[in-house]
C-alpha positions as CSV (number, residue, x, y, z in Angstrom):
1,K,22.5,-27.8,-23.5
2,A,24.0,-29.7,-20.5
3,E,24.4,-27.0,-18.4
4,A,21.0,-25.5,-19.5
5,E,19.7,-29.3,-18.4
6,Y,21.0,-29.1,-15.0
7,P,21.2,-25.2,-13.9
8,E,22.8,-25.9,-10.5
9,P,24.8,-28.9,-10.0
10,P,26.8,-30.2,-7.1
11,V,30.1,-28.6,-6.5
12,W,33.3,-30.9,-5.5
13,V,36.2,-29.6,-4.2
14,G,39.6,-31.4,-4.7
15,E,40.7,-34.4,-6.2
16,L,38.7,-37.2,-7.2
17,Y,40.9,-40.2,-6.4
18,L,40.5,-43.7,-8.2
19,E,40.9,-46.4,-5.6
20,L,42.7,-48.6,-8.6
21,H,45.4,-48.8,-11.2
22,R,47.8,-46.9,-9.1
23,A,50.5,-48.2,-11.2
24,T,50.0,-46.7,-14.4
25,L,51.3,-43.7,-13.0
26,T,54.9,-45.6,-13.5
27,S,54.7,-48.3,-15.9
28,Q,56.4,-47.9,-19.0
29,A,58.8,-45.1,-17.9
30,Q,60.2,-43.8,-20.9
31,T,56.8,-43.2,-22.4
32,K,56.2,-41.3,-19.7
33,Q,59.4,-39.5,-20.2
34,G,58.5,-38.8,-23.9
35,N,55.2,-37.5,-23.3
36,R,56.4,-35.1,-20.5
37,R,59.5,-34.1,-22.7
38,S,57.4,-33.4,-25.8
39,E,54.7,-31.2,-23.6
40,H,57.7,-28.9,-22.6
41,L,59.3,-29.0,-25.8
42,L,55.9,-27.8,-27.7
43,R,55.9,-25.0,-25.0
44,E,59.4,-24.0,-26.1
45,A,59.1,-24.2,-29.6
46,E,56.5,-22.2,-29.4
47,L,57.4,-19.4,-27.4
48,W,60.6,-18.9,-29.2
49,A,58.9,-19.2,-32.9
50,A,56.2,-16.7,-31.8
51,T,58.9,-14.5,-30.3
52,A,60.9,-14.7,-33.6
53,A,58.0,-14.3,-36.1
54,V,57.0,-10.8,-34.1
55,R,60.4,-9.9,-33.6
56,S,62.1,-10.7,-37.0
57,G,59.3,-12.0,-39.2
58,F,60.4,-15.9,-38.7
59,P,57.9,-17.7,-40.5
60,Y,55.9,-19.6,-38.1
61,P,55.5,-22.9,-38.2
62,Y,51.9,-23.1,-38.2
63,E,51.3,-26.8,-39.8
64,E,54.0,-28.4,-38.0
65,L,53.3,-27.5,-34.5
66,D,49.3,-28.3,-35.2
67,R,50.6,-32.0,-36.7
68,L,53.2,-32.2,-33.1
69,W,50.7,-31.0,-31.0
70,K,47.7,-34.0,-32.1
71,T,50.6,-36.3,-32.1
72,V,51.7,-35.9,-28.6
73,L,48.0,-36.0,-27.5
74,L,47.3,-39.1,-29.3
75,H,49.8,-40.9,-27.3
76,Q,48.0,-39.6,-24.0
77,F,45.1,-41.9,-25.2
78,H,45.1,-45.1,-22.5
79,D,46.4,-47.4,-22.8
80,I,49.4,-45.5,-24.3
81,L,50.5,-43.1,-22.0
82,P,49.5,-45.3,-18.5
83,G,51.6,-47.9,-19.6
84,S,49.5,-50.7,-20.3
85,S,49.9,-51.4,-23.9
86,I,51.0,-54.5,-25.1
87,A,55.5,-54.1,-26.0
88,W,54.8,-53.2,-29.9
89,V,52.8,-50.1,-28.8
90,H,55.4,-49.0,-26.5
91,R,58.2,-49.2,-28.9
92,E,56.7,-47.3,-31.6
93,A,55.9,-44.7,-28.7
94,R,59.6,-44.5,-28.2
95,A,60.4,-43.7,-31.8
96,T,57.5,-41.8,-32.0
97,Y,58.7,-39.4,-29.1
98,R,62.4,-39.3,-30.5
99,R,61.1,-38.0,-34.0
100,V,59.0,-35.4,-32.1
101,A,61.7,-34.1,-30.2
102,G,63.7,-34.0,-33.4
103,E,61.1,-31.7,-35.1
104,L,60.6,-29.7,-32.3
105,N,64.7,-28.8,-31.5
106,G,64.9,-27.9,-35.2
107,I,62.2,-25.6,-34.8
108,I,63.9,-24.1,-31.6
109,E,67.2,-23.7,-32.9
110,A,65.8,-22.1,-36.1
111,A,64.0,-19.5,-34.0
112,Q,66.6,-18.7,-31.3
113,R,69.3,-18.6,-34.5
114,A,66.5,-15.9,-35.9
115,L,66.8,-13.8,-33.0
116,A,70.1,-14.2,-31.7
117,G,71.9,-13.6,-34.8
118,E,75.4,-14.7,-35.9
119,G,78.1,-13.7,-33.3
120,D,80.0,-14.7,-30.6
121,T,78.6,-13.3,-27.4
122,P,77.7,-16.2,-25.1
123,L,74.1,-16.3,-24.7
124,V,71.3,-18.3,-22.0
125,F,67.9,-18.7,-23.7
126,N,65.5,-19.4,-20.9
127,A,62.4,-21.0,-21.7
128,A,61.2,-21.2,-18.3
129,P,58.1,-18.7,-16.9
130,H,60.7,-17.2,-14.2
131,G,63.9,-15.3,-14.4
132,R,67.2,-17.2,-13.4
133,A,71.3,-16.4,-13.3
134,G,70.1,-12.5,-14.9
135,V,68.0,-14.1,-17.8
136,P,64.7,-13.1,-17.5
137,A,61.8,-15.0,-18.3
138,G,61.2,-15.7,-22.1
139,A,64.4,-13.7,-23.1
140,A,68.1,-14.7,-24.2
141,A,71.3,-12.8,-22.3
142,T,74.5,-13.2,-21.2
143,P,74.0,-15.5,-17.3
144,V,75.5,-13.4,-14.3
145,A,78.0,-15.8,-12.2
146,E,76.6,-16.6,-8.7
147,G,79.0,-17.4,-6.0
148,R,81.3,-21.1,-6.0
149,T,80.7,-24.4,-4.9
150,E,83.5,-26.2,-2.4
151,L,83.7,-29.6,-2.1
152,R,85.6,-31.6,0.5
153,P,86.1,-34.3,2.5
154,R,83.4,-35.9,5.2
155,E,84.8,-36.7,8.3
156,G,83.9,-40.2,9.0
157,G,84.1,-40.6,5.1
158,G,82.2,-39.4,1.9
159,H,81.9,-35.6,0.8
160,V,80.2,-32.1,1.7
161,L,79.3,-29.7,-1.2
162,D,78.7,-26.2,0.0
163,N,77.7,-23.2,-2.1
164,G,76.8,-20.9,1.1
165,L,73.3,-21.5,0.7
166,L,73.1,-25.2,1.3
167,R,75.5,-27.6,2.7
168,I,74.9,-31.3,1.6
169,E,76.7,-33.9,3.5
170,I,77.3,-37.4,1.3
171,D,77.9,-40.5,3.6
172,G,80.7,-43.2,2.3
173,R,77.5,-44.9,0.9
174,G,76.5,-41.9,-1.3
175,L,73.5,-41.3,1.1
176,V,72.3,-37.7,1.9
177,V,72.6,-37.7,5.4
178,S,72.3,-33.6,5.9
179,A,71.1,-30.9,3.7
180,Y,71.3,-27.9,5.7
181,D,69.6,-24.9,4.7
182,I,72.4,-22.0,5.9
183,E,70.2,-18.9,5.9
184,A,67.3,-20.5,7.7
185,D,69.8,-22.3,10.6
186,R,67.9,-25.6,9.3
187,E,68.3,-29.2,8.9
188,S,66.2,-30.8,5.9
189,I,66.7,-34.8,6.8
190,A,65.0,-36.5,9.3
191,P,67.1,-37.2,12.2
192,G,69.0,-40.5,12.1
193,R,67.9,-41.0,8.2
194,A,69.1,-40.7,5.0
195,A,67.9,-39.3,1.3
196,N,68.6,-40.1,-1.8
197,L,67.8,-43.5,-0.8
198,L,66.7,-46.4,-3.3
199,Q,64.5,-48.9,-2.4
200,L,63.4,-52.2,-3.9
201,H,60.1,-54.0,-3.2
202,P,58.9,-57.0,-4.5
203,D,55.6,-56.3,-7.0
204,F,52.9,-59.1,-7.3
205,P,49.5,-57.3,-8.1
206,N,46.6,-59.4,-7.4
207,M,45.5,-58.3,-10.7
208,W,46.3,-56.6,-14.0
209,D,50.3,-56.5,-13.5
210,A,50.6,-53.2,-15.4
211,W,47.9,-51.4,-14.1
212,D,48.0,-52.3,-10.3
213,V,50.2,-51.8,-7.5
214,D,48.8,-53.4,-4.1
215,E,49.6,-51.9,-1.1
216,F,50.8,-55.1,0.5
217,Y,54.2,-54.6,-2.0
218,R,55.3,-52.2,1.5
219,N,55.7,-55.4,3.6
220,T,59.2,-56.3,1.9
221,V,61.5,-53.4,1.5
222,T,65.5,-53.9,0.5
223,D,68.1,-50.2,1.0
224,L,69.9,-50.4,-1.6
225,T,72.9,-49.1,0.8
226,D,75.9,-50.9,-0.6
227,A,77.9,-48.5,-3.2
228,E,80.8,-49.8,-5.2
229,S,82.2,-46.4,-5.4
230,V,81.6,-42.8,-4.2
231,T,83.6,-40.4,-5.9
232,P,84.1,-36.6,-5.9
233,G,83.1,-34.9,-9.7
234,E,85.5,-33.7,-11.8
235,D,83.5,-30.3,-11.6
236,G,84.3,-29.6,-8.1
237,A,80.6,-29.2,-7.6
238,S,79.2,-33.2,-7.9
239,V,79.9,-36.4,-6.3
240,R,79.4,-39.5,-8.5
241,I,78.2,-43.1,-6.9
242,V,77.3,-46.5,-8.6
243,R,75.6,-49.2,-7.3
244,S,74.9,-52.5,-8.2
245,F,71.9,-55.0,-7.1
246,G,70.0,-58.0,-8.6
247,S,70.8,-58.0,-12.3
248,S,71.0,-54.1,-12.5
249,R,73.1,-51.1,-11.9
250,V,72.9,-47.7,-11.1
251,T,74.8,-44.3,-11.6
252,Q,74.0,-41.4,-9.6
253,V,75.5,-37.9,-9.9
254,L,74.3,-35.4,-7.4
255,S,75.1,-32.2,-7.9
256,L,75.1,-28.6,-6.1
257,A,75.7,-25.7,-8.2
258,P,76.7,-21.8,-7.4
259,G,74.3,-19.5,-6.6
260,E,71.3,-22.4,-6.7
261,R,69.5,-23.6,-3.5
262,R,68.7,-27.0,-4.9
263,L,70.4,-30.6,-4.8
264,V,69.8,-31.9,-8.3
265,L,70.0,-36.0,-8.2
266,D,70.8,-37.2,-11.7
267,T,70.2,-41.1,-11.8
268,E,70.8,-43.4,-14.4
269,V,69.2,-47.0,-13.8
270,D,70.1,-50.2,-16.1
271,W,67.5,-51.9,-15.0
272,H,66.7,-55.7,-15.8
273,E,64.4,-56.9,-13.0
274,T,61.2,-58.6,-12.7
275,E,58.3,-57.8,-10.8
276,K,59.9,-55.5,-8.7
277,F,59.1,-51.6,-7.6
278,L,61.9,-49.3,-7.3
279,K,61.6,-46.0,-4.9
280,L,63.6,-43.0,-4.2
281,A,63.4,-42.0,-0.5
282,F,63.7,-38.5,0.8
283,P,62.8,-38.7,4.5
284,L,62.2,-34.8,5.7
285,D,62.3,-33.2,9.2
286,V,59.3,-31.4,8.0
287,H,55.7,-31.7,10.4
288,A,52.9,-31.4,7.7
289,E,49.7,-33.0,8.1
290,R,48.8,-32.3,4.5
291,Y,51.6,-31.6,1.5
292,A,50.7,-30.4,-2.1
293,S,51.0,-32.0,-5.8
294,E,51.5,-30.6,-8.7
295,T,48.3,-31.1,-11.3
296,Q,47.9,-28.7,-14.5
297,F,47.9,-25.0,-13.7
298,G,47.9,-25.3,-9.6
299,H,47.9,-28.0,-7.2
300,V,45.9,-30.1,-5.1
301,F,46.7,-30.9,-1.1
302,R,46.4,-34.6,0.4
303,P,46.5,-36.0,4.1
304,T,49.8,-36.8,4.9
305,H,48.4,-39.2,7.5
306,T,45.8,-42.2,7.4
307,N,42.8,-41.1,9.6
308,T,39.9,-42.6,7.2
309,S,39.6,-45.4,4.7
310,W,39.8,-43.0,2.0
311,E,43.2,-41.2,3.3
312,A,44.7,-45.1,3.6
313,A,43.9,-45.5,0.0
314,R,45.9,-43.1,-1.5
315,F,49.2,-45.0,-0.8
316,E,50.0,-44.1,-4.5
317,A,49.4,-40.7,-5.9
318,C,50.2,-38.8,-8.6
319,N,52.4,-35.5,-9.4
320,H,53.6,-33.7,-12.1
321,R,56.5,-31.3,-11.5
322,F,56.7,-31.2,-7.9
323,V,56.0,-32.4,-4.1
324,H,55.9,-30.0,-1.6
325,L,55.8,-30.2,2.0
326,E,55.6,-27.1,4.7
327,E,55.3,-26.3,8.3
328,P,54.7,-22.6,9.3
329,G,57.8,-20.7,8.0
330,W,59.8,-23.3,6.3
331,G,59.0,-26.1,3.7
332,V,61.1,-28.7,1.2
333,A,60.3,-29.2,-2.5
334,I,61.2,-32.3,-4.6
335,V,60.7,-31.6,-8.0
336,N,61.3,-34.2,-10.7
337,D,61.7,-34.0,-14.9
338,S,59.9,-37.0,-15.5
339,T,58.2,-39.0,-12.9
340,Y,54.5,-39.0,-11.6
341,G,54.2,-41.8,-9.0
342,H,54.7,-41.1,-5.2
343,D,53.9,-42.0,-1.9
344,V,54.1,-39.6,1.1
345,T,54.0,-41.0,5.0
346,R,54.5,-39.7,8.7
347,T,56.8,-41.2,10.7
348,V,57.2,-40.5,14.6
349,R,60.9,-38.7,15.3
350,T,63.5,-41.2,16.3
351,D,65.7,-38.9,18.5
352,G,63.6,-38.3,21.7
353,D,62.0,-35.2,20.3
354,R,58.5,-34.5,20.3
355,G,56.5,-34.7,16.9
356,T,56.5,-36.2,13.3
357,T,58.6,-36.0,10.1
358,T,57.5,-36.6,6.6
359,T,58.8,-39.2,3.9
360,V,58.4,-38.5,0.0
361,R,59.2,-41.3,-2.3
362,A,59.6,-40.9,-6.3
363,S,58.5,-44.2,-7.8
364,L,61.0,-44.3,-10.7
365,L,60.7,-48.2,-12.0
366,R,58.4,-51.2,-11.9
367,A,58.8,-54.4,-14.2
368,P,55.6,-56.3,-14.7
369,R,55.2,-59.3,-16.9
370,F,51.6,-58.4,-18.4
371,P,51.0,-57.3,-21.2
372,D,54.8,-56.6,-22.0
373,P,57.3,-58.8,-20.3
374,E,60.1,-56.7,-21.1
375,T,58.3,-53.9,-19.9
376,D,61.4,-51.3,-18.7
377,Q,64.1,-53.4,-19.5
378,G,67.1,-51.1,-20.2
379,V,68.6,-47.8,-19.4
380,H,66.5,-45.2,-18.1
381,R,67.6,-41.1,-16.9
382,F,65.5,-39.6,-14.3
383,R,66.5,-36.2,-13.0
384,H,65.0,-35.0,-9.0
385,A,66.0,-32.0,-7.3
386,L,65.7,-31.4,-3.3
387,V,64.9,-27.8,-2.5
388,P,64.9,-27.0,1.2
389,G,63.2,-23.8,2.3
390,A,61.2,-23.9,-0.5
391,D,57.5,-22.2,-0.1
392,I,55.0,-23.1,-2.8
393,G,56.1,-20.4,-4.9
394,D,59.6,-21.8,-4.9
395,A,58.2,-25.2,-5.8
396,V,56.5,-24.1,-8.8
397,R,59.8,-22.1,-10.2
398,E,62.0,-25.0,-9.8
399,G,59.6,-27.5,-11.2
400,W,59.3,-25.3,-14.5
401,R,63.3,-24.9,-14.5
402,I,64.1,-28.9,-14.3
403,N,61.7,-29.4,-17.0
404,L,62.9,-26.2,-19.3
405,P,66.9,-26.5,-19.0
406,E,68.2,-23.4,-20.2
407,R,70.1,-23.5,-23.7
408,R,73.4,-22.1,-24.6
409,T,74.6,-20.5,-27.4
410,T,76.2,-17.5,-28.7
411,G,74.6,-14.9,-30.8
412,A,74.8,-10.9,-31.6
413,R,72.5,-9.6,-29.4
414,D,70.0,-10.5,-26.4
415,V,66.6,-11.2,-26.9
416,A,64.3,-9.3,-24.8
417,P,61.0,-11.4,-23.5
418,L,57.9,-10.8,-26.3
419,V,55.8,-11.2,-22.7
420,S,56.2,-10.5,-19.2
421,V,54.5,-10.3,-15.9
422,D,55.1,-8.1,-12.6
423,S,54.4,-11.2,-10.2
424,D,56.1,-14.5,-9.5
425,A,52.6,-16.0,-8.6
426,V,51.5,-15.4,-12.0
427,V,52.9,-18.2,-14.4
428,V,52.8,-17.9,-18.5
429,T,52.2,-21.5,-19.6
430,A,52.0,-20.5,-23.1
431,V,53.1,-18.2,-26.0
432,K,51.9,-18.9,-29.8
433,L,50.2,-17.4,-32.6
434,A,46.6,-17.9,-33.0
435,D,46.3,-20.7,-35.2
436,D,43.8,-18.5,-37.6
437,G,47.0,-17.4,-39.2
438,S,45.9,-13.8,-38.4
439,G,49.6,-13.2,-36.7
440,D,47.6,-12.4,-33.2
441,V,49.6,-13.4,-30.2
442,V,48.0,-15.9,-27.8
443,V,49.0,-16.0,-24.2
444,R,48.1,-18.7,-21.4
445,F,48.6,-17.6,-17.7
446,H,47.2,-18.4,-14.3
447,E,47.7,-17.8,-10.9
448,A,50.1,-20.5,-9.4
449,H,50.5,-20.1,-5.7
450,G,46.5,-20.5,-5.0
451,A,45.2,-17.1,-4.4
452,R,42.6,-15.2,-5.7
């Protein structure tokens, strides 16, 4: 009816950026994490339950999935997901997300058991929409081991991780001073800078504590470079870093798996600050006038510069699973499992060379006093990955992989995918049975790289 009343409306291409309430991308981190993980668990439960229903007559849990979807969607209402409710709401939300995860994991495990059967063969179930370690998307198989990672001391202090694809140098402060793409013969980290840099800002918005962050927060920053310990991991492919600041403590594990072109950063923060803003910085040696942020079923581009007031206003922006920067022929992605807020800035190179570098900072935690005086106090766990040499397709793939980790189990047989596509650019985002109980299989997919 509305379309009939306005047959040729004007079309806006790109983002309708709200120059307000930027802090809602970060406030109440555990609520946001519960939402992100519930979304991916729902996708996984539908995929394996539908596959098992078609292949082995597994009873598809129509009513359970309908109820759980509605619960997750309810919690996307404001002011729950934005993190701007009173404490009672977020306590209940966290408890609800735990129950949702428990039920969905139960559905996933039952469906996988029906598919794999009882046996001793090691299997990996891959729910991501791209293959990994020899296991196709939406399938289960025995993974293929790929290469090895070498961990050795770094000259001048710290450690080096090298898997033949990437060489990562972590200095005595626990900072990443080099992330070298061996095949491309290319350094990722901006000259004279360091990634995995935690930065702490005072955070006193003019109004609406949980809703807003104002640009002047950047005027004061503390780089958290002091480390209590920087030690090699027992697995031979990781480095563990411990820091303390204020009343808080951070433990990080930086790992480089064999055969993978990504450095994974697992960050645990025991957070006891008030009116502070914690960022995780990645200064990158990439000359980019724009960058891509994932949104639903695609990505939007934003400028890295501040030519106009509109561009300057985007000092805090939103992404889903990835942020991607690229210059002709080479790029870098930062992927995450649960954070949304970020900022991207350009900087003139400091090594005498011409041109610019680009810094991406993921927003981890805030500590507003209103409307919840205890916002985010306690332990939080985040996972990010730095992906050197990434094009937009690599960013899409790694974003899905970090949010849909493989599940290891044993069984009697491999499981072939119920649905497959012949292009990495086509991403299958849902495989489920139709809600009408007909047994029809519903598949949702989209072109994820930006082509026709």
